[in-house]
C-alpha positions as semicolon CSV with decimal commas, in nm:
position;residue;x (nm);y (nm);z (nm)
1;X;3,484;-3,651;0,585
2;X;3,835;-3,556;0,701
3;X;3,978;-3,899;0,754
4;X;4,330;-3,780;0,769
5;X;4,640;-4,005;0,675
6;X;4,691;-4,189;1,011
7;X;4,426;-4,348;1,238
8;X;4,432;-4,590;1,523
9;X;4,272;-4,950;1,515
10;X;4,191;-5,097;1,856
11;X;3,950;-5,350;2,037
12;X;3,807;-5,177;2,332
13;X;3,576;-5,445;2,480
14;X;3,816;-5,477;2,770
15;X;3,769;-5,118;2,841
16;X;3,470;-4,958;3,061
17;X;3,236;-4,721;2,863
18;X;3,425;-4,426;3,054
19;X;3,765;-4,553;2,972
20;X;3,685;-4,604;2,611
21;X;3,555;-4,257;2,595
22;X;3,856;-4,115;2,754
23;X;4,078;-4,318;2,530
24;X;3,890;-4,180;2,216
25;X;3,932;-3,836;2,340
26;X;4,306;-3,889;2,366
27;X;4,331;-4,030;2,012
28;X;4,155;-3,713;1,897
29;X;4,383;-3,463;2,109
30;X;4,681;-3,631;1,953
31;X;4,568;-3,551;1,613
32;X;4,462;-3,893;1,455
33;X;4,204;-3,876;1,188
34;X;4,014;-4,179;1,267
35;X;3,950;-4,455;1,543
36;X;3,872;-4,786;1,405
37;X;3,681;-5,042;1,625
38;X;3,607;-5,404;1,537
39;X;3,289;-5,626;1,626
40;X;3,326;-5,956;1,760
41;X;3,156;-6,116;2,070
42;X;3,125;-5,791;2,275
43;X;2,971;-5,451;2,209
44;X;2,755;-5,399;1,901
45;X;2,981;-5,198;1,661
46;X;2,723;-4,939;1,568
47;X;2,601;-4,882;1,920
48;X;2,954;-4,833;2,035
49;X;3,044;-4,615;1,765
50;X;2,752;-4,373;1,864
51;X;2,907;-4,351;2,228
52;X;3,244;-4,275;2,076
53;X;3,123;-4,021;1,842
54;X;2,898;-3,846;2,115
55;X;3,211;-3,826;2,324
56;X;3,438;-3,677;2,055
57;X;3,414;-3,358;1,846
58;X;3,624;-3,402;1,538
59;X;3,740;-3,767;1,520
60;X;3,609;-4,001;1,275
61;X;3,500;-4,331;1,418
62;X;3,512;-4,637;1,174
63;X;3,406;-4,980;1,222
64;X;3,673;-5,220;1,120
65;X;3,462;-5,425;1,072
66;X;3,093;-5,428;1,132
67;X;2,977;-5,795;1,067
68;X;2,738;-5,824;0,795
69;X;2,568;-6,136;0,978
70;X;2,518;-5,955;1,262
71;X;2,232;-5,726;1,111
72;X;2,053;-5,739;0,791
73;X;2,138;-5,489;0,505
74;X;1,829;-5,250;0,587
75;X;1,951;-5,240;0,949
76;X;2,311;-5,166;0,857
77;X;2,220;-4,895;0,592
78;X;1,981;-4,727;0,859
79;X;2,240;-4,750;1,123
80;X;2,517;-4,605;0,900
81;X;2,276;-4,310;0,784
82;X;2,163;-4,231;1,137
83;X;2,522;-4,213;1,277
84;X;2,649;-3,999;0,980
85;X;2,345;-3,740;1,024
86;X;2,404;-3,747;1,395
87;X;2,768;-3,705;1,376
88;X;2,760;-3,444;1,092
89;X;2,950;-3,697;0,876
90;X;3,205;-3,838;1,120
91;X;3,119;-4,199;1,076
92;X;3,287;-4,442;0,839
93;X;3,119;-4,787;0,785
94;X;3,351;-5,072;0,727
95;X;3,179;-5,401;0,661
96;X;3,291;-5,748;0,631
97;X;3,195;-6,124;0,611
98;X;3,382;-6,212;0,926
99;X;3,502;-6,565;0,959
100;X;3,322;-6,899;0,965
101;X;3,363;-6,986;1,324
102;X;3,208;-6,650;1,446
103;X;2,930;-6,684;1,167
104;X;2,832;-7,031;1,240
105;X;2,860;-6,950;1,619
106;X;2,577;-6,703;1,554
107;X;2,364;-6,983;1,388
108;X;2,417;-6,865;1,037
109;X;2,548;-7,049;0,742
110;X;2,866;-6,914;0,619
111;X;2,813;-6,828;0,245
112;X;3,079;-6,774;-0,031
113;X;3,239;-6,434;0,069
114;X;3,233;-6,248;-0,245
115;X;2,876;-6,352;-0,333
116;X;2,731;-6,296;-0,012
117;X;2,906;-5,935;0,019
118;X;2,787;-5,844;-0,333
119;X;2,434;-5,936;-0,245
120;X;2,455;-5,741;0,086
121;X;2,584;-5,436;-0,063
122;X;2,332;-5,424;-0,345
123;X;2,076;-5,461;-0,076
124;X;2,208;-5,178;0,122
125;X;2,201;-4,948;-0,172
126;X;1,849;-5,031;-0,227
127;X;1,746;-4,994;0,154
128;X;1,448;-4,772;0,245
129;X;1,516;-4,497;0,487
130;X;1,258;-4,261;0,638
131;X;1,446;-4,033;0,860
132;X;1,635;-3,720;0,760
133;X;1,924;-3,801;0,516
134;X;2,303;-3,692;0,638
135;X;2,425;-3,376;0,444
136;X;2,671;-3,597;0,256
137;X;2,649;-3,949;0,140
138;X;2,780;-4,185;0,402
139;X;3,087;-4,380;0,283
140;X;3,138;-4,766;0,305
141;X;3,464;-4,955;0,283
142;X;3,478;-5,338;0,262
143;X;3,736;-5,571;0,451
144;X;3,910;-5,690;0,139
145;X;4,206;-5,929;0,097
146;X;4,176;-6,111;-0,236
147;X;4,158;-5,970;-0,577
148;X;3,774;-6,056;-0,616
149;X;3,672;-5,881;-0,295
150;X;3,904;-5,576;-0,363
151;X;3,734;-5,557;-0,734
152;X;3,385;-5,571;-0,555
153;X;3,513;-5,293;-0,322
154;X;3,570;-5,075;-0,607
155;X;3,245;-5,164;-0,785
156;X;2,992;-5,143;-0,532
157;X;3,169;-4,948;-0,236
158;X;3,392;-4,665;-0,176
159;X;3,705;-4,857;-0,096
160;X;3,881;-5,134;0,097
161;X;4,000;-5,193;0,447
162;X;4,269;-5,467;0,440
163;X;4,394;-5,620;0,770
164;X;4,713;-5,828;0,831
165;X;4,875;-5,707;0,512
166;X;5,231;-5,594;0,400
167;X;5,302;-5,301;0,178
168;X;5,324;-5,512;-0,121
169;X;4,968;-5,596;-0,072
170;X;4,879;-5,229;-0,061
171;X;5,044;-5,170;-0,391
172;X;4,836;-5,453;-0,556
173;X;4,517;-5,337;-0,366
174;X;4,573;-4,986;-0,513
175;X;4,623;-5,132;-0,864
176;X;4,279;-5,304;-0,836
177;X;4,091;-5,035;-0,678
178;X;4,207;-4,777;-0,898
179;X;4,211;-4,395;-0,816
180;X;3,926;-4,211;-0,636
181;X;3,859;-4,519;-0,396
182;X;3,974;-4,531;-0,027
183;X;4,249;-4,779;0,060
184;X;4,295;-4,794;0,452
185;X;4,524;-5,079;0,562
186;X;4,557;-5,180;0,926
187;X;4,915;-5,204;1,046
188;X;5,049;-5,370;1,362
189;X;5,300;-5,142;1,539
190;X;5,535;-5,242;1,825
191;X;5,767;-5,017;2,014
192;X;6,049;-5,275;2,083
193;X;6,396;-5,289;1,944
194;X;6,501;-5,635;2,063
195;X;6,431;-5,863;1,783
196;X;6,366;-6,172;1,995
197;X;6,116;-5,978;2,234
198;X;5,944;-5,809;1,929
199;X;5,898;-6,135;1,744
200;X;5,781;-6,318;2,053
201;X;5,518;-6,033;2,111
202;X;5,414;-5,999;1,753
203;X;5,366;-6,400;1,731
204;X;5,147;-6,373;2,042
205;X;4,931;-6,100;1,887
206;X;4,894;-6,283;1,549
207;X;4,831;-6,630;1,694
208;X;4,453;-6,629;1,697
209;X;4,442;-6,488;1,334
210;X;4,656;-6,782;1,216
211;X;4,372;-7,018;1,308
212;X;4,134;-6,833;1,063
213;X;4,123;-6,962;0,695
214;X;4,038;-6,633;0,546
215;X;4,377;-6,461;0,690
216;X;4,586;-6,795;0,601
217;X;4,434;-6,788;0,237
218;X;4,530;-6,420;0,226
219;X;4,880;-6,474;0,348
220;X;4,930;-6,744;0,079
221;X;4,813;-6,497;-0,183
222;X;5,085;-6,258;-0,030
223;X;5,368;-6,531;-0,109
224;X;5,397;-6,696;0,227
225;X;5,434;-7,066;0,206
226;X;5,313;-7,338;0,447
227;X;5,652;-7,357;0,625
228;X;5,649;-6,966;0,688
229;X;5,309;-7,005;0,827
230;X;5,390;-7,280;1,061
231;X;5,496;-7,283;1,418
232;X;5,382;-6,918;1,500
233;X;5,536;-6,788;1,171
234;X;5,870;-6,738;1,011
235;X;6,082;-6,427;1,101
236;X;6,006;-6,315;0,743
237;X;5,636;-6,348;0,792
238;X;5,625;-6,193;1,132
239;X;5,858;-5,887;1,028
240;X;5,622;-5,833;0,724
241;X;5,312;-5,828;0,933
242;X;5,432;-5,614;1,236
243;X;5,610;-5,286;1,218
244;X;5,857;-5,324;1,510
245;X;6,152;-5,120;1,631
246;X;6,209;-4,762;1,729
247;X;6,005;-4,469;1,624
248;X;6,197;-4,423;1,296
249;X;6,160;-4,796;1,195
250;X;5,778;-4,786;1,256
251;X;5,738;-4,454;1,078
252;X;5,935;-4,591;0,787
253;X;5,680;-4,894;0,746
254;X;5,397;-4,671;0,761
255;X;5,529;-4,464;0,486
256;X;5,587;-4,778;0,273
257;X;5,207;-4,821;0,277
258;X;5,159;-4,452;0,198
259;X;5,409;-4,484;-0,086
260;X;5,221;-4,794;-0,204
261;X;4,898;-4,623;-0,247
262;X;4,723;-4,613;0,100
263;X;4,517;-4,306;0,169
264;X;4,481;-4,369;0,534
265;X;4,683;-4,612;0,760
266;X;4,530;-4,729;1,083
267;X;4,799;-4,851;1,327
268;X;4,720;-5,117;1,599
269;X;4,962;-5,108;1,887
270;X;5,095;-5,429;2,040
271;X;5,216;-5,419;2,403
272;X;5,549;-5,538;2,425
273;X;5,482;-5,700;2,775
274;X;5,213;-5,907;2,625
275;X;4,946;-5,741;2,831
276;X;4,588;-5,643;2,699
277;X;4,648;-5,276;2,783
278;X;4,723;-5,038;2,506
279;X;5,084;-4,934;2,467
280;X;5,013;-4,558;2,441
281;X;5,379;-4,468;2,410
282;X;5,375;-4,551;2,060
283;X;5,054;-4,370;1,998
284;X;5,227;-4,059;2,149
285;X;5,530;-4,095;1,964
286;X;5,353;-4,139;1,619
287;X;5,076;-3,875;1,706
288;X;5,021;-3,645;1,393
289;X;4,976;-3,350;1,652
290;X;5,348;-3,410;1,757
291;X;5,453;-3,315;1,392
292;X;5,239;-3,017;1,346
């Protein structure tokens, strides 16, 4: 799998199928290695990944993440193998325990995250599959923030996909994962040099995540206290979570994650106007193809 060092993380449920396919093609043309897609209350992530893979030629499509409560381990393993075979190895499965409100909204009981993920990964590994196998073993990364989930990612998966984390977390994650495991953090990027405007847009983007206990607990582990997490987040917190500024500043933050041990960084653009549309200016500026 040619994952590359830089990818794009984007929610596309607001796009039509045709618009999403066109966007994926632009991501591919700009030289990004992977396009990461989430799974919430919209499209089924594996079905949508199939559409994006069918409309691209070289791009890796990764789930960031596929909810383990949305399908049983046999269905997840079967979907992963099928997509890997059909795309000739261009599908990367990211799995996660999601969040209590989303899981309970599906009618499931939200179990202990690490215990639940361990059982799920073990069941995936033992799942039967009666169709042709992909040429190469498909890879799995786990949405991991805390040390126990990171250790599990090293033990039973191929790496980790942290979300809403600073470069210091990337360094700690690498020390837990060790060498030979994928480390693919998501990084918010915002092309805005005015500090007040940048922080306002960043707080808007982060606001819904600040209502979710998994992220709040993760931020506490990263060294942010209750005062820094109150009222939309302190400047120090916002500046740590979002790479804002000009092209040089944003590239510098991405480099910090690479220097800390990340194999692949997936950038998620924030529109400085607060609109739902993707700010493709920053994707153009940071495009690997621009530097080749």
